[in-house]
C-alpha positions as CSV (number, residue, x, y, z in Angstrom):
1,X,0.3,-0.1,0.0
2,X,0.9,3.6,-0.8
3,X,0.5,6.3,1.8
4,X,-0.3,10.0,0.8
5,X,-0.6,11.5,4.0
6,X,-1.0,15.6,4.2
7,X,-0.4,17.4,7.5
8,X,2.2,14.2,8.5
9,X,4.8,16.8,10.3
10,X,2.0,18.5,12.7
11,X,1.1,16.6,16.0
12,X,-1.6,14.0,15.0
13,X,0.2,13.3,12.0
14,X,3.4,12.8,12.8
15,X,3.0,10.8,15.9
16,X,0.6,8.4,13.3
17,X,4.1,8.8,10.6
18,X,6.3,7.2,13.3
19,X,4.2,4.9,14.1
20,X,3.9,3.9,10.6
21,X,7.2,4.0,9.5
22,X,8.7,2.1,12.7
23,X,6.8,-1.0,11.8
24,X,3.5,-0.7,13.6
25,X,0.8,-0.6,11.4
26,X,2.9,-3.7,9.2
27,X,4.0,-3.4,5.3
28,X,3.6,-0.6,3.1
29,X,5.4,0.3,-0.4
30,X,5.8,3.8,0.2
31,X,4.6,6.8,2.8
32,X,4.3,10.8,0.7
33,X,4.0,13.0,3.7
34,X,2.6,16.8,2.7
35,X,2.7,19.6,4.8
36,X,3.3,23.4,4.6
37,X,5.5,23.6,8.3
38,X,2.8,26.1,9.2
39,X,2.9,27.1,13.3
40,X,1.5,23.7,14.4
41,X,3.8,21.2,12.2
42,X,8.1,21.0,12.1
43,X,10.0,18.9,10.2
44,X,12.0,17.6,13.6
45,X,9.2,15.7,14.3
46,X,9.8,13.2,11.3
47,X,13.0,14.2,10.3
48,X,14.2,10.8,11.8
49,X,13.6,9.0,9.1
50,X,14.7,10.7,6.3
51,X,16.9,7.7,5.3
52,X,14.3,5.3,4.8
53,X,14.2,4.8,1.0
54,X,10.0,3.9,1.4
55,X,9.4,7.2,3.2
56,X,9.4,10.9,1.2
57,X,8.6,15.1,2.5
58,X,7.3,17.3,0.2
59,X,6.7,21.0,1.7
60,X,3.2,22.1,0.4
61,X,-0.2,23.7,1.4
62,X,-3.6,21.4,0.5
63,X,-4.8,24.6,-1.4
64,X,-2.2,23.7,-4.3
65,X,-4.2,21.5,-6.2
66,X,-2.0,21.1,-9.1
67,X,0.6,20.7,-6.6
68,X,-1.2,17.9,-4.7
69,X,-2.1,16.1,-8.1
70,X,1.6,15.8,-9.4
71,X,2.7,14.7,-5.8
72,X,0.1,11.7,-5.5
73,X,0.9,8.3,-6.3
74,X,-2.0,6.2,-8.2
75,X,-3.7,3.5,-5.4
76,X,-2.5,5.3,-2.6
77,X,-4.4,5.5,0.7
78,X,-5.3,9.4,1.5
79,X,-5.2,9.7,5.5
80,X,-5.7,14.3,5.5
81,X,-4.4,15.5,8.9
82,X,-4.2,18.5,7.3
83,X,-6.2,21.0,9.3
84,X,-6.1,24.7,11.1
85,X,-6.8,23.7,14.7
86,X,-6.7,26.5,17.1
87,X,-10.5,27.3,18.2
88,X,-8.5,30.9,19.3
89,X,-6.7,31.3,16.0
90,X,-10.0,30.9,14.2
91,X,-12.3,33.4,16.0
92,X,-9.2,35.8,14.9
93,X,-9.0,34.7,10.9
94,X,-12.1,32.6,10.4
95,X,-11.3,33.1,6.3
96,X,-7.9,31.1,6.4
97,X,-10.2,27.5,8.5
98,X,-12.1,28.3,5.3
99,X,-9.8,28.6,2.9
100,X,-7.2,25.4,4.5
101,X,-10.1,22.9,5.9
102,X,-13.1,23.0,3.2
103,X,-11.4,24.1,0.1
104,X,-8.1,22.5,0.6
105,X,-10.0,19.4,2.0
106,X,-11.9,19.6,-1.7
107,X,-9.3,20.3,-3.7
108,X,-7.6,16.4,-1.8
109,X,-11.0,15.1,-2.4
110,X,-10.9,15.7,-6.6
111,X,-6.8,14.6,-6.4
112,X,-8.2,11.1,-4.9
113,X,-10.9,10.7,-6.7
114,X,-8.8,11.4,-10.3
115,X,-5.3,8.6,-8.9
116,X,-8.0,6.2,-8.1
117,X,-7.2,6.7,-3.8
118,X,-8.2,3.1,-2.2
119,X,-9.4,4.8,0.9
120,X,-10.0,8.5,1.9
121,X,-9.4,8.9,5.7
122,X,-10.5,12.4,7.3
123,X,-9.7,13.4,10.6
124,X,-12.4,15.4,12.7
125,X,-13.3,16.1,15.8
126,X,-15.5,16.0,18.9
127,X,-15.9,19.4,18.2
128,X,-18.3,19.3,15.3
129,X,-21.1,18.2,17.7
130,X,-21.2,21.2,20.1
131,X,-21.3,21.3,23.7
132,X,-23.2,18.0,25.5
133,X,-24.8,19.1,28.2
134,X,-25.7,16.0,29.1
135,X,-25.4,12.1,27.3
136,X,-22.7,10.9,25.1
137,X,-22.8,12.1,21.1
138,X,-23.4,9.3,18.5
139,X,-22.2,9.6,14.9
140,X,-25.5,9.8,14.1
141,X,-26.1,13.3,16.0
142,X,-27.0,16.4,14.6
143,X,-23.7,18.4,13.9
144,X,-23.8,21.4,15.9
145,X,-20.7,23.3,15.9
146,X,-19.5,26.6,17.8
147,X,-16.7,27.8,16.5
148,X,-14.8,28.9,13.0
149,X,-12.8,26.1,13.5
150,X,-15.6,23.6,14.8
151,X,-17.7,25.0,11.4
152,X,-15.0,24.9,9.3
153,X,-14.5,20.8,10.1
154,X,-18.0,20.1,9.8
155,X,-18.2,21.9,6.5
156,X,-15.1,19.1,5.0
157,X,-16.8,16.4,6.7
158,X,-20.3,17.0,4.4
159,X,-17.7,17.3,1.6
160,X,-16.0,13.3,2.3
161,X,-19.6,12.4,2.4
162,X,-20.5,13.8,-0.9
163,X,-17.9,12.4,-3.1
164,X,-18.1,8.7,-1.2
165,X,-22.3,9.1,-2.8
166,X,-21.9,10.8,-5.9
167,X,-18.6,9.2,-6.7
168,X,-18.0,6.3,-5.7
169,X,-14.6,7.4,-3.3
170,X,-14.1,5.0,-0.3
171,X,-14.4,7.4,2.4
172,X,-14.2,7.5,5.9
173,X,-14.6,10.0,8.7
174,X,-13.3,9.5,12.4
175,X,-13.6,11.8,15.3
176,X,-11.7,12.3,18.1
177,X,-12.0,13.8,21.6
178,X,-8.7,16.0,23.1
179,X,-5.8,14.7,22.1
180,X,-1.8,14.8,24.3
181,X,0.8,13.4,23.8
182,X,4.7,14.1,21.9
183,X,4.5,16.7,19.0
184,X,1.9,18.8,20.5
185,X,2.1,22.5,19.6
186,X,2.8,24.9,22.2
187,X,-0.9,26.8,22.1
188,X,-3.1,23.2,23.7
189,X,-3.7,23.1,27.0
190,X,-1.6,20.7,28.5
191,X,1.7,21.8,26.5
192,X,1.0,25.4,27.5
193,X,0.9,23.9,31.2
194,X,4.5,22.4,30.6
195,X,5.8,25.5,29.5
196,X,4.2,27.7,32.0
197,X,5.7,25.0,34.8
198,X,9.2,25.0,33.3
199,X,9.1,28.6,33.3
200,X,7.8,28.9,37.2
201,X,5.4,31.1,35.3
202,X,1.4,31.8,36.3
203,X,-0.6,29.1,34.3
204,X,-3.6,30.9,32.8
205,X,-7.4,28.8,32.6
206,X,-10.5,29.9,30.6
207,X,-13.0,30.8,32.9
208,X,-13.9,28.9,36.4
209,X,-11.9,25.9,35.0
210,X,-14.8,23.9,35.1
211,X,-15.6,23.0,31.1
212,X,-15.1,19.2,30.7
213,X,-13.3,17.7,27.9
214,X,-12.6,13.8,27.2
215,X,-8.8,12.8,26.8
216,X,-6.9,10.3,24.5
217,X,-3.0,10.0,24.1
218,X,-2.2,10.5,20.6
219,X,-0.7,7.1,20.2
220,X,-4.6,5.6,21.1
221,X,-5.9,7.8,18.6
222,X,-3.5,6.6,16.0
223,X,-4.3,3.1,16.9
224,X,-7.5,3.8,16.3
225,X,-7.4,5.6,12.9
226,X,-5.1,3.1,11.8
227,X,-7.8,0.1,12.3
228,X,-10.0,2.7,10.8
229,X,-8.0,2.9,7.8
230,X,-8.1,-1.1,7.6
231,X,-11.3,-2.3,8.6
232,X,-13.4,0.4,8.4
233,X,-16.5,0.4,5.9
234,X,-17.1,3.7,3.2
235,X,-19.1,6.0,3.8
236,X,-19.2,5.1,8.1
237,X,-17.9,7.6,10.9
238,X,-16.4,7.0,13.8
239,X,-16.0,8.6,17.2
240,X,-12.4,8.3,18.7
241,X,-12.8,8.9,22.9
242,X,-11.7,7.0,26.4
243,X,-15.2,8.0,28.1
244,X,-12.8,9.6,31.2
245,X,-14.2,13.6,31.0
246,X,-12.0,15.6,33.0
247,X,-12.4,19.2,34.0
248,X,-9.1,21.5,32.6
249,X,-8.9,22.2,36.4
250,X,-8.0,18.8,37.0
251,X,-6.0,18.6,34.4
252,X,-4.1,21.8,35.2
253,X,-3.8,20.3,38.7
254,X,-2.4,16.8,38.1
255,X,0.2,18.7,35.5
256,X,1.5,20.7,38.6
257,X,1.3,17.1,41.2
258,X,3.5,15.9,38.3
259,X,6.1,18.1,38.3
260,X,5.1,19.3,41.6
261,X,4.6,22.0,41.6
262,X,2.3,24.5,43.7
263,X,-1.4,25.2,42.7
264,X,-0.4,29.2,43.6
265,X,0.6,29.0,39.7
266,X,-3.0,28.6,38.4
267,X,-4.4,32.4,37.3
268,X,-8.3,32.6,36.5
269,X,-8.9,34.7,32.8
270,X,-12.2,35.9,31.9
271,X,-14.0,33.1,29.6
272,X,-13.6,32.6,26.1
273,X,-17.5,34.1,24.4
274,X,-19.4,31.0,23.1
275,X,-17.0,28.6,25.2
276,X,-18.5,25.3,25.0
277,X,-19.2,23.4,28.3
278,X,-18.5,19.9,27.6
279,X,-17.8,17.6,25.0
280,X,-18.2,13.6,25.6
281,X,-18.3,10.6,22.8
282,X,-20.4,6.9,22.4
283,X,-17.5,5.7,21.8
284,X,-19.2,2.3,21.3
285,X,-19.3,1.5,17.5
286,X,-15.2,1.3,17.2
287,X,-15.3,-0.8,20.1
288,X,-17.6,-3.3,19.2
289,X,-16.2,-3.0,15.4
290,X,-12.3,-3.0,16.0
291,X,-12.3,-4.5,19.6
292,X,-11.1,-0.9,20.6
293,X,-9.6,-0.2,23.7
294,X,-7.3,2.2,24.6
295,X,-4.3,1.4,26.2
296,X,-3.5,4.5,28.5
297,X,-5.8,6.4,30.8
298,X,-5.2,10.3,31.3
299,X,-3.1,9.8,34.4
300,X,-0.6,7.0,32.5
301,X,-0.4,8.7,29.4
302,X,0.3,11.9,31.1
303,X,2.8,10.8,33.1
304,X,4.8,9.0,30.5
305,X,4.3,12.1,28.3
306,X,6.0,13.8,31.2
307,X,8.9,11.7,31.4
308,X,9.9,12.5,28.1
309,X,9.6,16.0,29.0
310,X,11.5,15.8,32.2
311,X,14.1,13.6,30.6
312,X,14.4,16.5,27.7
313,X,14.7,19.7,30.6
314,X,17.3,18.0,31.9
315,X,19.2,17.1,29.1
316,X,18.5,21.0,27.9
317,X,20.4,22.2,30.7
């Protein structure tokens, strides 16, 4: 199998690429990573593979349809991680989210269709459901995105589904909860906490810190994505979650405990407008279909991640 992976130098994408090229997902013929190396991606995340004859990297933007067409091989499976992802950024500049997440996805769908792609996996998010005051979101539930980021991902999902229904493209959609782990952008909650702790600086928390999120260690998400790629049914959508919900304040306190820092570092700041209160996924479908069980709990995942961070900090001193 040939893999064409957009956003493969970003957070989740690079973790998938590393696991794939290190032999965790079986035999493959080649891997092409296509990434524009913006603020949320870093070639260092995957540089270890540059001498692997099965791997190649192409710096490019998914909004460049011509370059996409020149880069993808026929009969490739496409894993589409590339996206503008930060909610705060989407509030400041919604246009780039529309361009990249919607128009960029449409470009890739067109190219994949022309290249007889084997499978097209679109990596989406639980944020497309909007806030869930109680209960758990199922794949068949109506979408109710709040932010421009979430709205752009929901719109892209609609495009993906339309190409499956109208043109027969073999598409799959994943909606995962909040990820954490190696290579995550410093603007996200857990890396931001670690950065502030390492500098002994205050940790800003929106509102009262009681917003609830479901968390998954990135390796578990990658394993689930690979199962969906391998075994998923065309046209289907799959939630990827753990069933573990924590407030932002609980996450901060857990990190403070791991790094043996005082809660006095916490600083509450004015909440974001229309800040979704709670996301929660029903992941029964993937559990039954593929026997998916996360390897890591939040506590064990954070501990593993923190051990790597501590080691890096010690070596840098």
